[in-house]
TIZA-960454 format. One record per residue (C-alpha): residue number from 1; z, x, y. Coordinates in steps of 0.05 Angstrom, whole numbers. Each point is the difference from the previous one (the first is absolute). Example, Ala and Ser with C-alpha at 12.3 -4.5 7.8 and 13.67 -1.06 7.14 Angstrom:
! residues 2
  seq      zz      xx      yy
    1     156     246     -90
    2     -13      27      69
//
This chain:
! residues 585
  seq      zz      xx      yy
    1     857    -601     118
    2     -56     -54       6
    3       9     -18     -71
    4      81     -21      12
    5     -40     -44      50
    6     -33     -38     -55
    7      62     -19     -38
    8      31     -28      68
    9     -57     -36      18
   10     -10     -29     -80
   11      85     -22      11
   12     -20     -36      54
   13     -56     -23     -18
   14      22     -28     -69
   15     -16     -73     -15
   16     -55     -13      50
   17     -74     -29     -21
   18     -40      48     -49
   19     -58      26      34
   20     -58       8     -49
   21      36       3     -59
   22      54      54      32
   23      66      -4      34
   24       9      18      72
   25      19      65     -26
   26     -64      16     -18
   27     -30     -25      55
   28      30      51      37
   29     -16      49     -36
   30     -64     -10       3
   31       9      -4      82
   32      27      70     -14
   33     -66      25     -45
   34     -36     -30      55
   35      35      40      54
   36      -1      61     -40
   37     -66      -3     -14
   38     -22      -4      78
   39      29      68       4
   40     -26      29     -58
   41     -76     -17      22
   42      17      40      63
   43      25      56     -52
   44     -54       2     -39
   45     -48      14      59
   46      50      50      24
   47      12      35     -63
   48     -48     -25     -43
   49     -54       6      24
   50       8      42      76
   51      52      54     -44
   52      51      -5      47
   53      70      -9     -27
   54      55     -44      40
   55      65      -9     -25
   56      18     -48      65
   57     -37     -60     -12
   58      69     -43     -17
   59      35      29      77
   60     -72     -32      23
   61      27     -61     -30
   62      62      12      32
   63     -26       8      68
   64     -39     -65       4
   65      70     -42     -40
   66      50      32      53
   67     -47      -9      62
   68     -10     -75     -20
   69      75     -10     -22
   70      22      33      61
   71     -42     -41      57
   72       0     -73     -43
   73      82       6      -8
   74      16      31      74
   75     -51     -12      43
   76     -26     -72     -32
   77     -76      18       4
   78     -46     -31     -47
   79     -14      39     -72
   80     -72      -9      25
   81      14      42      59
   82      32      50     -43
   83     -54      14     -37
   84     -39      29      49
   85      55      43      25
   86      21      26     -73
   87     -79      21       0
   88      -3      38      63
   89      63      38     -21
   90     -26      17     -74
   91     -63      26      31
   92      29      37      59
   93      56      27     -59
   94     -66      17     -50
   95     -41      28      53
   96      55      50      24
   97      19      17     -74
   98     -80       9     -14
   99     -11      45      62
  100      53      44     -15
  101     -18       8     -85
  102     -60     -10     -17
  103     -32      47      43
  104      34      60     -43
  105     -23     -36     -70
  106      37      22     -65
  107      74     -22     -11
  108      10     -15      74
  109      -9     -70      -1
  110      47     -12     -68
  111      58      37      28
  112      -5     -38      71
  113      -6     -73     -34
  114      60      18     -38
  115      37      25      62
  116     -22     -58      36
  117      19     -54     -56
  118      68      46     -15
  119      14      -1      72
  120     -21     -80      10
  121      51     -22     -51
  122      57      28      30
  123     -18     -18      76
  124      -2     -72     -32
  125      72       8     -38
  126      37      44      62
  127     -14     -40      66
  128      39     -62      13
  129     -57     -40      31
  130     -35       5     -58
  131      47     -27     -46
  132      29      58     -35
  133      -2       2     -72
  134      11     -74      -5
  135     -64     -22      44
  136     -19     -59      41
  137      -1     -66     -24
  138     -31     -65      22
  139     -61      24      16
  140     -47     -61      26
  141     -41     -34     -52
  142     -69      -2      20
  143     -29     -58      33
  144     -76     -34      -3
  145     -11     -57      46
  146      66      -9      14
  147      21      -3     -75
  148      49      51     -27
  149     -26      39     -66
  150      67       2     -43
  151     -29     -17     -59
  152     -10      64     -56
  153     -65     -37     -29
  154     -32      -5      69
  155      15      72      13
  156     -32      16     -69
  157     -64     -21      17
  158       8      23      71
  159      18      73     -26
  160     -57       2     -54
  161     -54     -27      63
  162      14      52      35
  163      -5      51     -62
  164     -65     -29     -16
  165     -22       4      72
  166      26      72       0
  167     -41      16     -68
  168     -58     -21      23
  169       2      30      69
  170      18      64     -45
  171     -62      -6     -47
  172     -45      -8      65
  173      25      61      39
  174     -13      39     -57
  175     -67     -25      -9
  176     -19      26      68
  177     -28      59      40
  178      71      15      22
  179      28     -16     -67
  180     -42      49     -37
  181      12      57      39
  182      86     -12     -15
  183     -25      -7     -80
  184     -29      71      16
  185      65      29      33
  186      36      15     -66
  187     -47      55     -13
  188      10      31      67
  189     -23     -11      78
  190     -62      44      -6
  191     -45     -47     -27
  192      13     -52      37
  193      -2      37      53
  194     -70      30      -4
  195     -33     -67      14
  196      39     -22      57
  197      65     -26     -16
  198      73      23      27
  199      50      18     -64
  200      64      -4      41
  201     -31     -58      31
  202     -12     -39     -61
  203      67      27     -31
  204      39     -34      56
  205     -42     -59     -12
  206      13     -19     -66
  207      74      26       8
  208       9     -45      60
  209     -31     -58     -43
  210      52       5     -65
  211      49       6      48
  212     -20     -72      30
  213      -2     -35     -67
  214      72      34      -5
  215      24     -40      56
  216     -31     -60     -11
  217      38      -7     -68
  218      57      24      39
  219      -5     -54      49
  220      -6     -52     -55
  221      57      22     -42
  222      45      -7      66
  223     -20     -71      -3
  224      -4     -18     -61
  225      75      29     -21
  226      13     -17      67
  227      54      62      -5
  228      -9      75       8
  229      37      56     -22
  230     -18      76     -12
  231      -5      -2     -71
  232     -68     -31     -11
  233     -29      60      51
  234      32      62     -34
  235     -38      59     -29
  236       5     -25     -72
  237     -37     -63      26
  238     -63      49      15
  239       6      38     -59
  240      -7     -69     -32
  241     -60     -16      39
  242     -41      61     -28
  243      30     -19     -69
  244     -43     -67       5
  245     -72      34      23
  246       8      55     -61
  247      20     -49     -44
  248     -46     -58      20
  249     -59      54      15
  250      -2      44      62
  251     -77      -6      10
  252      -4     -74       3
  253      19     -54      46
  254      15     -45     -59
  255      34      53     -27
  256      58     -11      55
  257       0     -75     -20
  258       9      21     -74
  259      59      57      11
  260      34     -46      48
  261       8     -57     -56
  262      12      55     -57
  263      52      40      43
  264      41     -63      21
  265       4     -45     -61
  266      27      64     -38
  267      43      17      42
  268      31     -66       2
  269      -1       0     -81
  270      27      74      -5
  271      55     -11      49
  272      23     -51     -43
  273      -7      27     -68
  274       8      79       1
  275      82     -10      24
  276       5     -44     -59
  277     -33      51     -44
  278      37      57      30
  279      64     -43      18
  280       7      43      64
  281     -31     -29      72
  282     -43      46      36
  283     -76       0      22
  284     -27      24     -63
  285     -63     -35       6
  286     -23      64      49
  287      -2      35     -70
  288     -41     -51     -34
  289     -49       9      68
  290       1      77      -7
  291     -26       2     -76
  292     -52     -50      18
  293     -28      32      56
  294       2      68     -49
  295     -41     -40     -47
  296     -51     -36      58
  297     -14      71      30
  298     -10      32     -70
  299     -42     -49     -33
  300     -24     -54      44
  301      -3      25      74
  302     -34     -61      27
  303      58     -45     -18
  304       4     -56     -27
  305     -60     -40      38
  306     -46      55     -37
  307      10     -37     -63
  308     -13     -65      25
  309     -66      20      35
  310     -26      22     -70
  311       4     -65     -18
  312     -38     -35      59
  313     -78      -3       6
  314     -20      49      51
  315     -23     -15      75
  316     -67     -20      16
  317     -25      39      44
  318     -21     -24      69
  319     -69      -6      15
  320     -31      63      53
  321     -53     -21      54
  322     -69      31      -3
  323       5      26      65
  324      68      37      32
  325     -15     -12      80
  326      50      55      17
  327     -19      30      61
  328     -31      68      -6
  329      -3      72      42
  330     -63      18      21
  331      -2      72     -31
  332     -16      64      61
  333     -66      22       9
  334     -19      54     -57
  335       9      63      17
  336      53     -11      48
  337      70      35       2
  338      44     -38     -38
  339      60      48     -29
  340      18      61      28
  341      56      45     -21
  342      19      56      52
  343      39      52     -25
  344      48     -39     -39
  345      64      34     -34
  346      58     -29     -42
  347      66      35     -13
  348      57     -16     -56
  349      45      44      29
  350     -24      66     -15
  351     -64     -20     -37
  352     -52      -9      25
  353     -45     -55     -37
  354     -61      -9      53
  355     -11      63      46
  356     -49      -9      68
  357     -40     -47     -48
  358     -70     -21      44
  359     -62     -42     -23
  360     -42     -59      29
  361     -29     -57     -34
  362     -62     -41      34
  363     -10     -74     -14
  364     -46     -22     -60
  365      22      71     -29
  366      42      10     -73
  367      30      66      -1
  368      39      32     -49
  369      68      41       7
  370      12      40     -60
  371      48      55     -21
  372      42      25     -65
  373      64     -41     -11
  374      56      10      48
  375     -54      22      57
  376      32     -55      42
  377     -64     -52      -2
  378      45     -64      -9
  379      44      21      52
  380     -52       5      46
  381     -13     -71     -31
  382      62     -18      24
  383      -4      35      66
  384     -65     -34      18
  385      27     -77     -25
  386      69      20      43
  387      42      -9     -65
  388      21      76      25
  389      17      15      67
  390     -35      58      19
  391      29      70      29
  392     -45      20      42
  393     -74     -11       9
  394     -38     -72      22
  395     -39     -46     -44
  396     -47     -44      34
  397     -38     -69     -20
  398     -56     -11      40
  399      18      23      71
  400      76     -19      -8
  401      49      48     -17
  402      41     -29     -57
  403      55      56     -13
  404      70     -28      -3
  405     -29     -78     -16
  406      29     -28     -63
  407     -47     -24     -55
  408       6     -72      20
  409     -25      17      71
  410     -54      52     -35
  411     -26     -61     -46
  412     -14     -40      59
  413     -49      60      27
  414     -44     -18     -61
  415      32      42     -57
  416       7      -8     -65
  417      20      39     -70
  418      14       7     -68
  419      60      45     -27
  420      -7      54     -46
  421      54     -44     -47
  422     -17     -60     -11
  423      37     -49      45
  424     -10     -68     -29
  425      43     -67     -16
  426      -1      -5     -69
  427      28     -62       0
  428     -58     -35      42
  429     -70      -7     -24
  430     -61      46      23
  431     -17     -61      48
  432      70      -1      32
  433       8      75      11
  434     -67       1      30
  435      17     -51      52
  436      48      42      27
  437     -49      44      35
  438     -12     -66      41
  439      69       6      32
  440     -29      23      76
  441     -59     -51      -8
  442      53     -66      -1
  443      52     -13      43
  444      34     -49     -40
  445      80       3       5
  446      60     -20     -34
  447       8     -74      31
  448     -77     -21     -17
  449       6      34     -72
  450      56     -40     -15
  451     -25     -66      30
  452     -60      11     -40
  453     -42       3      64
  454     -40      63     -14
  455     -51     -29     -54
  456     -59      14      41
  457      19      73       3
  458      14      18     -60
  459     -59     -41     -32
  460     -32      50      49
  461      38      63     -32
  462     -15     -26     -69
  463     -68      -1      10
  464       4      77      38
  465      30      30     -63
  466     -40     -36     -55
  467     -66      27      43
  468      34      67      -5
  469      12      -1     -68
  470     -75     -17     -20
  471     -19      47      47
  472      43      59     -43
  473     -24     -34     -69
  474      71     -31     -19
  475     -23     -69       1
  476      29     -11     -64
  477      64      26      11
  478       7     -34      66
  479      63     -50     -41
  480      27      58     -38
  481      68      30      11
  482      -7      68      42
  483      53      25     -50
  484     -44     -20     -62
  485     -60      47      29
  486     -30      64     -26
  487      22      55      57
  488     -73       4      14
  489       2     -68      18
  490      61      -3      31
  491     -42      53      50
  492     -60     -35       7
  493      50     -63      29
  494      33      46      55
  495     -67      16      22
  496     -19     -74      -1
  497      64     -14      35
  498     -10      61      56
  499     -74     -38      11
  500      33     -64      11
  501      26      32      60
  502     -63      -2      40
  503      10      71      17
  504     -41      47      36
  505      24      68     -38
  506      20       0     -75
  507      51      48     -26
  508      -9       6     -67
  509      46      47     -41
  510     -22      20     -68
  511     -42     -70     -15
  512     -37      22     -58
  513      66      28     -38
  514       5     -41     -74
  515     -74     -28       5
  516     -51       7     -50
  517     -60      36       3
  518     -40     -70      20
  519      51     -20      37
  520      -6      62      53
  521     -62     -11       4
  522      11     -81      23
  523      46      32      45
  524     -47      53      28
  525     -48     -56      12
  526      53     -46      41
  527      11      54      45
  528     -72      15      12
  529      -6     -71      16
  530      56       6      51
  531     -31      47      26
  532     -55     -33      15
  533      30     -62      32
  534      30      47      52
  535      68      23     -30
  536      32      60      -1
  537      37      38     -53
  538      49      56     -11
  539      17      19     -73
  540      33      40     -32
  541     -22       8     -72
  542       8      62     -58
  543     -66     -19     -36
  544     -46      48      31
  545     -71     -32     -39
  546      27     -71      26
  547      19      30      80
  548     -62      45       2
  549     -56     -49     -15
  550      36     -55      57
  551      26      32      56
  552     -39      32      67
  553      56      44      15
  554      56      38     -36
  555      62      23      30
  556      41      57     -46
  557      77       7       8
  558      42      58     -33
  559      65       5      17
  560       2     -53      57
  561     -55      39      32
  562     -68     -16       6
  563     -44      61     -41
  564     -72     -36       5
  565     -44     -59      32
  566     -68     -15     -17
  567     -58     -35     -43
  568      16     -12     -62
  569     -52      52     -25
  570      35      55      52
  571      64     -13     -31
  572     -15      11     -73
  573     -30      61      14
  574      52      31      53
  575      37      58     -38
  576      72     -21      30
  577      -4     -70     -23
  578     -28      33     -70
  579      65      42      -9
  580      48     -45      28
  581     -16     -65     -26
  582     -58      -3     -49
  583      20      63     -43
  584     -40      56      23
  585     -71       7      -5
//
């Protein structure tokens, strides 16, 4: 294992000059911490942020290490050229693995990466062209301006320069349009897709990005050691990388560096101490790591870095522009047909959740959708937004048939929504959560985010999100973490996020649930103002007093079918509605 290589390097380096008061052994160990930190940074984004578990990061390191070793030793290629070959190969493999497993979700990705790590480990160890278990020696040294970079102290600086650049790029990525959407993946893809992002595309992006960082670390490792064999790239090392981010802090980029440092140093110490204490050789440090994982997950789920963050001063809030300047849609003419549901049916096996449902909504109108629990209201919402595929019938937005479209496609037609169960990211501020709603109003990609070329658009997005929070009366809660807000305020944040998408049609799923009386009055006033501006609203709500004084028309559902439709006064006096929904006359 790599710890053995520490000892080999330390033995070879004895007698050399000290480096910052340390022997070459510790300089090389510092280099390993830097390499592991690069891999762990990608794993924080993949597992801690996006919620996708991978055991195959060590295997991606191996792809890069063996690629550069074979090309430089057997074909005398320049190491700098092999880096691009290794990156291309890694991206191709990660894309294929992601395409196969990411759309299935659940446990398929961890199982696939375990299989990938094991198979690649045995592939490296059995193919003679790859050196078998003995590996490949005499890997070419890196050269810069004709000078070979053989000194381990120079490599230490190179590795940590790369690590700090990766840290900066990853920080920039998370604080961007794509990064906010990636941070929302952990709670499921339905929320980000409702605002125009593709959940599968985002998962592929973060999976490939983490593989690229592992590839970069593997390439540096091969040219630092100038020797590769299968041992450092097995499944055990992949599990160790997961240990690093759990111990350091799975939700923090600095936690990746903290975890890499703690695990690497502690492993070296334990490998020297435990065999003497037990009087027996073996990898007993794994037992200690396992106990540490249990303790951290039970009492300190934010990892070591969460303790450090408590001691750090709070980050200053970024300034917010007065005017956003983002482009806005023109609302359709008042009275124009905007939404038409035509004989829509949704069956779950033999159960008909929605049956032959038909109704219309015109521009500048607020329509209420009511019914008893289980009547199919939320299912109807999910059919309109594209989250659920309909079994029969058609749905039109304007003159366009959106039946069969996915939520991102429908969001591009101007539909925005809230959810029955609040879907916010607890670890992000109210402002950052609302900024997700602007996803389709800018187009900055991964490269521009990583290079910080998106500052002008980010300032516009922040200004727009702040404007919507002021609009809904939550200016004072702008920089409060969403998880610390009351349920009522969280629902209002969801409305602000939906308004940030600049919709022509707003779907509100029980927005008044959890609100106090005065908050409901403020919400009703806000929705009335939106109607006055030409915005159309379809609302599901159980509070009849709130709804009857607000909406233009009401559609009543029972057992998945339309029971009645009409003006609020007509619905209030309808005997069938009174019997089914309001408890009888």
